[in-house]
MDTraj code that builds the backbone (N, CA, C; nanometers):
import mdtraj as md
import numpy as np

residues = "MET VAL HIS ALA TYR GLU ASP LEU LYS ARG THR LEU ALA GLU GLY ASP GLN GLU TYR ARG ARG LEU LEU ALA GLU HIS ALA THR TYR GLU ASN ARG LEU GLN GLU LEU GLN GLY LYS ALA ALA LEU GLU GLU ALA GLU ARG ARG GLU THR VAL ASN ILE LYS LYS GLN LYS LEU LEU LEU LYS ASP GLN MET GLU GLN ILE LEU ARG GLN HIS ALA GLU ARG GLU ASN GLY ALA SER VAL ARG HIS".split()
xyz = np.array([
    [4.8669, -4.8297, 2.4278],
    [4.8301, -4.8327, 2.5683],
    [4.8120, -4.6913, 2.6236],
    [4.9016, -4.6006, 2.5856],
    [4.8915, -4.4633, 2.6333],
    [4.7621, -4.4005, 2.5840],
    [4.7278, -4.4274, 2.4588],
    [4.6047, -4.3725, 2.4010],
    [4.4821, -4.4223, 2.4784],
    [4.4789, -4.5496, 2.5092],
    [4.3670, -4.6079, 2.5846],
    [4.3599, -4.5468, 2.7246],
    [4.4755, -4.5216, 2.7843],
    [4.4826, -4.4619, 2.9174],
    [4.4255, -4.3201, 2.9142],
    [4.4599, -4.2438, 2.8122],
    [4.4068, -4.1078, 2.7969],
    [4.2564, -4.1113, 2.7712],
    [4.2108, -4.2081, 2.6939],
    [4.0678, -4.2239, 2.6700],
    [3.9944, -4.2549, 2.8005],
    [4.0533, -4.3405, 2.8815],
    [3.9924, -4.3755, 3.0097],
    [3.9857, -4.2529, 3.1005],
    [4.0911, -4.1728, 3.1025],
    [4.0910, -4.0509, 3.1826],
    [3.9784, -3.9578, 3.1381],
    [3.9615, -3.9434, 3.0083],
    [3.8559, -3.8586, 2.9537],
    [3.7174, -3.9140, 2.9903],
    [3.7018, -4.0440, 2.9775],
    [3.5744, -4.1088, 3.0101],
    [3.5399, -4.0885, 3.1575],
    [3.6390, -4.1055, 3.2443],
    [3.6156, -4.0874, 3.3876],
    [3.5845, -3.9416, 3.4204],
    [3.6531, -3.8502, 3.3554],
    [3.6284, -3.7073, 3.3792],
    [3.4851, -3.6705, 3.3425],
    [3.4306, -3.7390, 3.2435],
    [3.2939, -3.7111, 3.2002],
    [3.1898, -3.7873, 3.2824],
    [3.2230, -3.9087, 3.3253],
    [3.1198, -3.9933, 3.3820],
    [3.1333, -4.0365, 3.5268],
    [3.2483, -4.0154, 3.5878],
    [3.2684, -4.0594, 3.7260],
    [3.2710, -3.9366, 3.8168],
    [3.1706, -3.9254, 3.9010],
    [3.1561, -3.8066, 3.9858],
    [3.2759, -3.7868, 4.0787],
    [3.3246, -3.8914, 4.1405],
    [3.4379, -3.8795, 4.2331],
    [3.5650, -3.8374, 4.1586],
    [3.5894, -3.8980, 4.0449],
    [3.7074, -3.8620, 3.9652],
    [3.6980, -3.7154, 3.9221],
    [3.5801, -3.6743, 3.8796],
    [3.5593, -3.5359, 3.8359],
    [3.5817, -3.4390, 3.9529],
    [3.5357, -3.4761, 4.0726],
    [3.5556, -3.3923, 4.1912],
    [3.7042, -3.3773, 4.2220],
    [3.7764, -3.4895, 4.2175],
    [3.9202, -3.4860, 4.2434],
    [3.9928, -3.4022, 4.1386],
    [3.9529, -3.4161, 4.0150],
    [4.0128, -3.3399, 3.9060],
    [3.9909, -3.1892, 3.9256],
    [3.8704, -3.1512, 3.9649],
    [3.8389, -3.0096, 3.9880],
    [3.9184, -2.9547, 4.1059],
    [3.9280, -3.0333, 4.2112],
    [4.0046, -2.9902, 4.3289],
    [4.1530, -2.9748, 4.2930],
    [4.2046, -3.0679, 4.2151],
    [4.3441, -3.0615, 4.1699],
    [4.3672, -2.9347, 4.0881],
    [4.2729, -2.9021, 4.0011],
    [4.2845, -2.7815, 3.9179],
    [4.2814, -2.6550, 4.0042],
    [4.1993, -2.6557, 4.1080],
    [4.1933, -2.5406, 4.1986],
    [4.3285, -2.5205, 4.2668],
    [4.3874, -2.6290, 4.3150],
    [4.5194, -2.6202, 4.3775],
    [4.6246, -2.5737, 4.2766],
    [4.6158, -2.6236, 4.1551],
    [4.7122, -2.5849, 4.0518],
    [4.7032, -2.4353, 4.0230],
    [4.5821, -2.3837, 4.0142],
    [4.5635, -2.2409, 3.9905],
    [4.6241, -2.1575, 4.1031],
    [4.6000, -2.1979, 4.2253],
    [4.6560, -2.1243, 4.3400],
    [4.8087, -2.1334, 4.3398],
    [4.8612, -2.2488, 4.3084],
    [5.0062, -2.2669, 4.3037],
    [5.0669, -2.1756, 4.1969],
    [5.0041, -2.1682, 4.0811],
    [5.0519, -2.0795, 3.9750],
    [5.0506, -1.9336, 4.0209],
    [4.9464, -1.8987, 4.0938],
    [4.9342, -1.7638, 4.1477],
    [5.0516, -1.7324, 4.2411],
    [5.0807, -1.8258, 4.3308],
    [5.1899, -1.8063, 4.4250],
    [5.3254, -1.8048, 4.3549],
    [5.3437, -1.8919, 4.2571],
    [5.4708, -1.8991, 4.1869],
    [5.4943, -1.7774, 4.0983],
    [5.3877, -1.7045, 4.0680],
    [5.4007, -1.5838, 3.9880],
    [5.4517, -1.4641, 4.0662],
    [5.4559, -1.4768, 4.1973],
    [5.5029, -1.3671, 4.2810],
    [5.6552, -1.3606, 4.2789],
    [5.7067, -1.2391, 4.2910],
    [5.8519, -1.2194, 4.2922],
    [5.9125, -1.2762, 4.4204],
    [5.8419, -1.2606, 4.5309],
    [5.8905, -1.3124, 4.6600],
    [5.7710, -1.3593, 4.7415],
    [5.7927, -1.4663, 4.8155],
    [5.6857, -1.5211, 4.8980],
    [5.7140, -1.4949, 5.0454],
    [5.6086, -1.4654, 5.1165],
    [5.6198, -1.4553, 5.2625],
    [5.6271, -1.5970, 5.3176],
    [5.6652, -1.6096, 5.4424],
    [5.6790, -1.7419, 5.5050],
    [5.5488, -1.8213, 5.4974],
    [5.4370, -1.7569, 5.5253],
    [5.3074, -1.8257, 5.5210],
    [5.2774, -1.8749, 5.3793],
    [5.3161, -1.7982, 5.2798],
    [5.2935, -1.8381, 5.1407],
    [5.3850, -1.9535, 5.1015],
    [5.5056, -1.9551, 5.1547],
    [5.5956, -2.0688, 5.1277],
    [5.5381, -2.1968, 5.1874],
    [5.4846, -2.1872, 5.3094],
    [5.4229, -2.3039, 5.3722],
    [5.2993, -2.3475, 5.2925],
    [5.2227, -2.2499, 5.2464],
    [5.1045, -2.2811, 5.1662],
    [5.1452, -2.3535, 5.0374],
    [5.2531, -2.3083, 4.9751],
    [5.3026, -2.3719, 4.8530],
    [5.3364, -2.5185, 4.8786],
    [5.4058, -2.5445, 4.9874],
    [5.4415, -2.6824, 5.0220],
    [5.3162, -2.7656, 5.0461],
    [5.2217, -2.7094, 5.1196],
    [5.0976, -2.7823, 5.1485],
    [5.0165, -2.8088, 5.0219],
    [5.0125, -2.7112, 4.9325],
    [4.9399, -2.7299, 4.8067],
    [5.0029, -2.8428, 4.7253],
    [5.1340, -2.8451, 4.7193],
    [5.2026, -2.9512, 4.6437],
    [5.1712, -3.0882, 4.7026],
    [5.1671, -3.0973, 4.8346],
    [5.1331, -3.2245, 4.8998],
    [4.9901, -3.2648, 4.8676],
    [4.8981, -3.1693, 4.8740],
    [4.7579, -3.1982, 4.8442],
    [4.7401, -3.2416, 4.6990],
    [4.8106, -3.1747, 4.6082],
    [4.8023, -3.2127, 4.4673],
    [4.8510, -3.3553, 4.4460],
    [4.9597, -3.3922, 4.5124],
    [5.0109, -3.5294, 4.4999],
    [4.9105, -3.6306, 4.5548],
    [4.8498, -3.5976, 4.6670],
    [4.7496, -3.6868, 4.7261],
    [4.6320, -3.7050, 4.6304],
    [4.5851, -3.5954, 4.5724],
    [4.4742, -3.6035, 4.4777],
    [4.5134, -3.6836, 4.3545],
    [4.6339, -3.6615, 4.3059],
    [4.6803, -3.7354, 4.1880],
    [4.6853, -3.8856, 4.2184],
    [4.7336, -3.9219, 4.3372],
    [4.7356, -4.0632, 4.3770],
    [4.5949, -4.1215, 4.3800],
    [4.4994, -4.0449, 4.4315],
    [4.3615, -4.0927, 4.4374],
    [4.3035, -4.1096, 4.2968],
    [4.3338, -4.0156, 4.2080],
    [4.2859, -4.0274, 4.0702],
    [4.3501, -4.1478, 4.0013],
    [4.4778, -4.1694, 4.0242],
    [4.5472, -4.2846, 3.9648],
    [4.4881, -4.4150, 4.0146],
    [4.4503, -4.4185, 4.1414],
    [4.3894, -4.5394, 4.1966],
    [4.2567, -4.5686, 4.1260],
    [4.1765, -4.4665, 4.1044],
    [4.0497, -4.4845, 4.0328],
    [4.0772, -4.5326, 3.8902],
    [4.1754, -4.4720, 3.8243],
    [4.2118, -4.5142, 3.6883],
    [4.2533, -4.6608, 3.6855],
    [4.3375, -4.7011, 3.7788],
    [4.3829, -4.8407, 3.7839],
    [4.2666, -4.9356, 3.8051],
    [4.1751, -4.8995, 3.8954],
    [4.0597, -4.9853, 3.9228],
    [3.9744, -5.0036, 3.7972],
    [3.9501, -4.8962, 3.7273],
    [3.8692, -4.9045, 3.6051],
    [3.9429, -4.9810, 3.4958],
    [4.0728, -4.9585, 3.4836],
    [4.1512, -5.0293, 3.3826],
    [4.1521, -5.1789, 3.4113],
    [4.1670, -5.2155, 3.5387],
    [4.1668, -5.3575, 3.5760],
    [4.0316, -5.4210, 3.5458],
    [3.9237, -5.3482, 3.5746],
    [3.7903, -5.4003, 3.5438],
    [3.7723, -5.4213, 3.3957],
    [3.8186, -5.3244, 3.3156],
    [3.8064, -5.3358, 3.1711],
    [3.8909, -5.4510, 3.1164],
    [4.0136, -5.4635, 3.1672],
    [4.1008, -5.5720, 3.1232],
    [4.0471, -5.7070, 3.1663],
    [3.9942, -5.7134, 3.2869],
    [3.9360, -5.8377, 3.3359],
    [3.8140, -5.8767, 3.2558],
    [3.7331, -5.7788, 3.2189],
    [3.6134, -5.8066, 3.1395],
    [3.6500, -5.8542, 2.9999],
    [3.7537, -5.7952, 2.9419],
    [3.7915, -5.8352, 2.8061],
    [3.8597, -5.9725, 2.8059],
    [3.9255, -6.0094, 2.9136],
    [3.9907, -6.1392, 2.9214],
    [3.8861, -6.2496, 2.9316],
    [3.7769, -6.2243, 3.0024],
    [3.6724, -6.3247, 3.0216],
    [3.5965, -6.3537, 2.8939],
    [3.5942, -6.2621, 2.8001],
    [3.5132, -6.2800, 2.6777],
    [3.5887, -6.3505, 2.5710],
])
top = md.Topology()
chain = top.add_chain()
for i, resn in enumerate(residues, 1):
    res = top.add_residue(resn, chain, resSeq=i)
    for name in ("N", "CA", "C"):
        top.add_atom(name, md.element.get_by_symbol(name[0]), res)
traj = md.Trajectory(xyz[None], top)
């Protein structure tokens, strides 16, 4: 099941424009978060930015998971009918 889930993620990353957009946005946030976490000390504005980035990443991940679930349900429903 995990293998099929990873295959579906790869398929969506290649073929679903919305999923690919969310994935790219998530990666952008991850890069910025890594940049901030690499600093020895954060200013108050950077701490707030870190919190906001983490929230945005979670929101994007939820949206990607929803797309994955929808596609998985369609695939499972199609295979059950045959």
